[in-house]
Short mmCIF file of the C-alpha atoms (twelve columns), coordinates in Angstrom:
data_MODEL
# 
_entry.id   MODEL 
# 
loop_
_atom_site.group_PDB 
_atom_site.id 
_atom_site.type_symbol 
_atom_site.label_atom_id 
_atom_site.label_alt_id 
_atom_site.label_comp_id 
_atom_site.label_asym_id 
_atom_site.label_seq_id 
_atom_site.Cartn_x 
_atom_site.Cartn_y 
_atom_site.Cartn_z 
_atom_site.pdbx_PDB_model_num 
ATOM 1   C CA . MET A 1   -16.089 -5.712  -48.416 1 
ATOM 2   C CA . LYS A 2   -16.378 -3.410  -51.462 1 
ATOM 3   C CA . ASP A 3   -17.638 -0.637  -49.163 1 
ATOM 4   C CA . TRP A 4   -14.315 -0.686  -47.327 1 
ATOM 5   C CA . LEU A 5   -12.164 -0.363  -50.431 1 
ATOM 6   C CA . PRO A 6   -12.048 2.782   -52.577 1 
ATOM 7   C CA . ASP A 7   -12.612 2.731   -56.320 1 
ATOM 8   C CA . LEU A 8   -8.975  2.854   -57.423 1 
ATOM 9   C CA . SER A 9   -9.482  2.488   -61.170 1 
ATOM 10  C CA . LYS A 10  -9.695  6.242   -61.833 1 
ATOM 11  C CA . ALA A 11  -7.131  7.162   -59.142 1 
ATOM 12  C CA . TRP A 12  -4.534  4.849   -60.741 1 
ATOM 13  C CA . GLU A 13  -4.599  6.907   -63.912 1 
ATOM 14  C CA . LYS A 14  -3.882  10.149  -62.001 1 
ATOM 15  C CA . GLY A 15  -0.428  9.089   -60.749 1 
ATOM 16  C CA . GLU A 16  0.618   11.342  -57.819 1 
ATOM 17  C CA . SER A 17  -2.937  12.120  -56.772 1 
ATOM 18  C CA . PHE A 18  -3.436  8.358   -56.415 1 
ATOM 19  C CA . ARG A 19  -0.945  8.372   -53.531 1 
ATOM 20  C CA . LYS A 20  -2.817  11.233  -51.826 1 
ATOM 21  C CA . ASP A 21  -6.147  9.507   -52.338 1 
ATOM 22  C CA . ILE A 22  -4.790  6.325   -50.730 1 
ATOM 23  C CA . GLU A 23  -3.334  8.318   -47.811 1 
ATOM 24  C CA . GLN A 24  -6.646  10.096  -47.235 1 
ATOM 25  C CA . TYR A 25  -8.496  6.816   -47.464 1 
ATOM 26  C CA . LEU A 26  -6.154  5.130   -44.973 1 
ATOM 27  C CA . VAL A 27  -6.405  8.063   -42.526 1 
ATOM 28  C CA . GLN A 28  -10.205 7.951   -42.726 1 
ATOM 29  C CA . MET A 29  -10.196 4.163   -42.276 1 
ATOM 30  C CA . GLN A 30  -7.978  4.546   -39.189 1 
ATOM 31  C CA . ARG A 31  -10.416 7.106   -37.725 1 
ATOM 32  C CA . ASP A 32  -13.357 4.810   -38.423 1 
ATOM 33  C CA . MET A 33  -11.600 1.850   -36.779 1 
ATOM 34  C CA . GLU A 34  -10.645 3.937   -33.716 1 
ATOM 35  C CA . LYS A 35  -14.254 5.094   -33.374 1 
ATOM 36  C CA . MET A 36  -15.530 1.525   -33.713 1 
ATOM 37  C CA . PHE A 37  -13.157 0.220   -31.009 1 
ATOM 38  C CA . THR A 38  -13.890 3.186   -28.738 1 
ATOM 39  C CA . ASP A 39  -17.622 2.505   -29.036 1 
ATOM 40  C CA . LEU A 40  -17.059 -1.203  -28.367 1 
ATOM 41  C CA . ARG A 41  -14.899 -0.474  -25.325 1 
ATOM 42  C CA . ARG A 42  -17.387 2.044   -23.965 1 
ATOM 43  C CA . GLY A 43  -20.162 -0.540  -24.220 1 
ATOM 44  C CA . PHE A 44  -17.946 -3.187  -22.613 1 
ATOM 45  C CA . ASP A 45  -16.974 -0.813  -19.762 1 
ATOM 46  C CA . LEU A 46  -20.647 -0.181  -19.009 1 
ATOM 47  C CA . GLN A 47  -21.349 -3.917  -18.928 1 
ATOM 48  C CA . VAL A 48  -18.376 -4.550  -16.638 1 
ATOM 49  C CA . GLU A 49  -19.508 -1.726  -14.344 1 
ATOM 50  C CA . GLU A 50  -23.019 -3.184  -14.098 1 
ATOM 51  C CA . ALA A 51  -21.671 -6.705  -13.530 1 
ATOM 52  C CA . SER A 52  -19.251 -5.525  -10.860 1 
ATOM 53  C CA . LYS A 53  -22.118 -3.915  -8.939  1 
ATOM 54  C CA . PHE A 54  -23.828 -7.305  -8.874  1 
ATOM 55  C CA . ILE A 55  -20.667 -9.287  -8.108  1 
ATOM 56  C CA . GLN A 56  -19.377 -6.938  -5.423  1 
ATOM 57  C CA . LYS A 57  -22.273 -7.437  -3.043  1 
ATOM 58  C CA . PHE A 58  -21.014 -7.047  0.510   1 
ATOM 59  C CA . ILE A 59  -20.938 -10.352 2.406   1 
ATOM 60  C CA . PRO A 60  -19.239 -10.118 5.795   1 
ATOM 61  C CA . SER A 61  -16.760 -12.850 6.699   1 
ATOM 62  C CA . ILE A 62  -17.342 -14.808 9.893   1 
ATOM 63  C CA . ASN A 63  -15.182 -16.947 12.169  1 
ATOM 64  C CA . VAL A 64  -16.805 -19.367 14.612  1 
ATOM 65  C CA . THR A 65  -14.955 -20.919 17.558  1 
ATOM 66  C CA . GLU A 66  -16.185 -23.134 20.371  1 
ATOM 67  C CA . ASP A 67  -14.961 -24.151 23.797  1 
ATOM 68  C CA . GLU A 68  -16.590 -25.913 26.770  1 
ATOM 69  C CA . ASP A 69  -18.504 -22.824 27.897  1 
ATOM 70  C CA . LYS A 70  -19.448 -20.925 24.762  1 
ATOM 71  C CA . ILE A 71  -19.525 -20.452 21.017  1 
ATOM 72  C CA . THR A 72  -17.957 -17.222 19.747  1 
ATOM 73  C CA . ILE A 73  -18.776 -15.695 16.383  1 
ATOM 74  C CA . LYS A 74  -16.628 -12.880 14.987  1 
ATOM 75  C CA . VAL A 75  -18.091 -10.955 12.069  1 
ATOM 76  C CA . GLU A 76  -15.836 -8.686  10.012  1 
ATOM 77  C CA . LEU A 77  -17.719 -5.480  9.247   1 
ATOM 78  C CA . PRO A 78  -15.203 -2.904  7.992   1 
ATOM 79  C CA . GLY A 79  -16.824 0.433   7.285   1 
ATOM 80  C CA . VAL A 80  -20.142 -0.570  8.880   1 
ATOM 81  C CA . GLU A 81  -21.477 1.465   11.778  1 
ATOM 82  C CA . PRO A 82  -22.850 -0.577  14.723  1 
ATOM 83  C CA . LYS A 83  -26.167 1.289   14.398  1 
ATOM 84  C CA . ASP A 84  -26.519 -0.211  10.890  1 
ATOM 85  C CA . VAL A 85  -26.416 -3.808  12.199  1 
ATOM 86  C CA . ASN A 86  -29.344 -5.813  13.623  1 
ATOM 87  C CA . LEU A 87  -28.995 -9.072  15.572  1 
ATOM 88  C CA . THR A 88  -32.011 -11.282 16.145  1 
ATOM 89  C CA . ILE A 89  -32.781 -14.844 17.196  1 
ATOM 90  C CA . GLU A 90  -35.436 -16.518 15.036  1 
ATOM 91  C CA . ASN A 91  -36.374 -20.204 15.302  1 
ATOM 92  C CA . ASP A 92  -33.014 -21.382 16.703  1 
ATOM 93  C CA . THR A 93  -31.062 -19.267 14.226  1 
ATOM 94  C CA . LEU A 94  -28.969 -16.161 14.719  1 
ATOM 95  C CA . VAL A 95  -29.668 -13.518 12.069  1 
ATOM 96  C CA . ILE A 96  -27.013 -10.865 11.430  1 
ATOM 97  C CA . GLU A 97  -28.385 -8.223  9.127   1 
ATOM 98  C CA . GLY A 98  -27.403 -4.719  8.105   1 
ATOM 99  C CA . GLU A 99  -26.039 -2.460  5.429   1 
ATOM 100 C CA . LYS A 100 -22.645 -1.188  4.380   1 
ATOM 101 C CA . LYS A 101 -23.332 2.230   2.934   1 
ATOM 102 C CA . GLU A 102 -21.439 3.478   -0.087  1 
ATOM 103 C CA . GLU A 103 -19.073 6.353   0.562   1 
ATOM 104 C CA . LYS A 104 -20.051 9.490   -1.310  1 
ATOM 105 C CA . GLN A 105 -17.386 10.959  -3.597  1 
ATOM 106 C CA . SER A 106 -17.040 14.691  -4.117  1 
ATOM 107 C CA . GLU A 107 -17.690 15.955  -7.624  1 
ATOM 108 C CA . GLN A 108 -13.987 16.772  -8.028  1 
ATOM 109 C CA . GLU A 109 -12.951 13.175  -7.290  1 
ATOM 110 C CA . LYS A 110 -13.058 10.618  -10.069 1 
ATOM 111 C CA . VAL A 111 -13.002 6.961   -9.105  1 
ATOM 112 C CA . LYS A 112 -10.131 5.139   -10.785 1 
ATOM 113 C CA . ILE A 113 -10.399 1.770   -9.015  1 
ATOM 114 C CA . LEU A 114 -13.339 0.623   -6.886  1 
ATOM 115 C CA . GLU A 115 -12.923 -2.767  -5.227  1 
ATOM 116 C CA . SER A 116 -15.021 -2.186  -2.105  1 
ATOM 117 C CA . ALA A 117 -18.397 -3.879  -1.902  1 
ATOM 118 C CA . TYR A 118 -21.494 -2.173  -0.525  1 
ATOM 119 C CA . GLY A 119 -25.114 -2.917  0.147   1 
ATOM 120 C CA . HIS A 120 -27.490 -4.871  2.336   1 
ATOM 121 C CA . PHE A 121 -26.212 -8.085  3.910   1 
ATOM 122 C CA . LYS A 122 -27.758 -10.942 5.848   1 
ATOM 123 C CA . ARG A 123 -26.060 -13.934 7.476   1 
ATOM 124 C CA . VAL A 124 -28.141 -16.675 9.081   1 
ATOM 125 C CA . ILE A 125 -26.425 -19.115 11.448  1 
ATOM 126 C CA . ALA A 126 -28.149 -22.200 12.859  1 
ATOM 127 C CA . LEU A 127 -27.742 -22.464 16.610  1 
ATOM 128 C CA . PRO A 128 -27.471 -25.741 18.532  1 
ATOM 129 C CA . GLU A 129 -29.980 -26.449 21.290  1 
ATOM 130 C CA . THR A 130 -27.165 -26.134 23.839  1 
ATOM 131 C CA . ILE A 131 -27.095 -22.310 23.562  1 
ATOM 132 C CA . ASP A 132 -28.650 -20.170 26.296  1 
ATOM 133 C CA . ALA A 133 -30.327 -17.540 24.111  1 
ATOM 134 C CA . ASN A 134 -31.106 -15.290 27.104  1 
ATOM 135 C CA . LYS A 135 -27.396 -14.715 27.837  1 
ATOM 136 C CA . ILE A 136 -26.066 -13.861 24.363  1 
ATOM 137 C CA . GLU A 137 -23.764 -10.827 24.331  1 
ATOM 138 C CA . ALA A 138 -22.468 -8.769  21.403  1 
ATOM 139 C CA . THR A 139 -19.666 -6.198  21.273  1 
ATOM 140 C CA . TYR A 140 -18.305 -4.123  18.410  1 
ATOM 141 C CA . LYS A 141 -14.700 -2.944  18.195  1 
ATOM 142 C CA . ASN A 142 -12.493 -1.882  15.276  1 
ATOM 143 C CA . GLY A 143 -14.926 -3.124  12.619  1 
ATOM 144 C CA . VAL A 144 -15.372 -6.563  14.214  1 
ATOM 145 C CA . LEU A 145 -18.648 -7.667  15.784  1 
ATOM 146 C CA . THR A 146 -18.055 -10.336 18.438  1 
ATOM 147 C CA . ILE A 147 -21.062 -12.418 19.502  1 
ATOM 148 C CA . VAL A 148 -20.677 -14.693 22.526  1 
ATOM 149 C CA . LEU A 149 -23.229 -17.503 22.781  1 
ATOM 150 C CA . PRO A 150 -22.980 -19.116 26.247  1 
ATOM 151 C CA . LYS A 151 -23.925 -22.765 26.580  1 
ATOM 152 C CA . LYS A 152 -26.614 -24.007 28.952  1 
ATOM 153 C CA . GLU A 153 -25.332 -25.571 32.175  1 
ATOM 154 C CA . GLU A 154 -26.477 -29.071 31.172  1 
ATOM 155 C CA . ALA A 155 -24.401 -28.762 27.995  1 
ATOM 156 C CA . LYS A 156 -21.255 -28.169 30.053  1 
ATOM 157 C CA . LYS A 157 -21.175 -31.679 31.514  1 
ATOM 158 C CA . PRO A 158 -17.673 -33.088 31.722  1 
ATOM 159 C CA . LYS A 159 -16.563 -35.474 29.047  1 
ATOM 160 C CA . GLN A 160 -16.848 -39.119 29.902  1 
ATOM 161 C CA . LYS A 161 -14.351 -41.497 28.435  1 
ATOM 162 C CA . ILE A 162 -15.783 -44.692 27.027  1 
ATOM 163 C CA . GLU A 163 -13.580 -47.735 27.198  1 
ATOM 164 C CA . ILE A 164 -13.166 -49.702 24.006  1 
ATOM 165 C CA . LYS A 165 -13.118 -53.439 24.584  1 
ATOM 166 C CA . THR A 166 -11.358 -55.800 22.259  1 
ATOM 167 C CA . GLU A 167 -12.528 -59.253 21.361  1 
ATOM 168 C CA . ASN A 168 -10.115 -62.162 21.112  1 
# 
């Protein structure tokens, strides 16, 4: 604490110069504090930037619907080119894999806010045995990948109502 405070014993005896000494000391202390907080903030900004790269990993959203004939999966892939997406069937699972590439900024542009996520993604969806894997179709339009999984004919059997009996 003594390092922060000036030796005022001699300055007190000088009168007017004491006031100037205090002013100079306070100005220097303000500069030191500003530098300290700037350094702290700079370090914090770097940590936040690194953390945001980890947190903002691109994970596409999916919607799955089902009717009597098929299961439909819609995958939201904004900014992803269809050539950067791979669809495969592995051990009764559908694997959707690809990469959302980061947009390159010109040297004149400075990023002020960056909320978009980029990078490699992989979604694995378990498929029921009722799917006919040989008839799966996929289309891509307006950043949405639609995958239609038709059901096998034996899975399309009509529903049979079961009567519930009551006991007296």
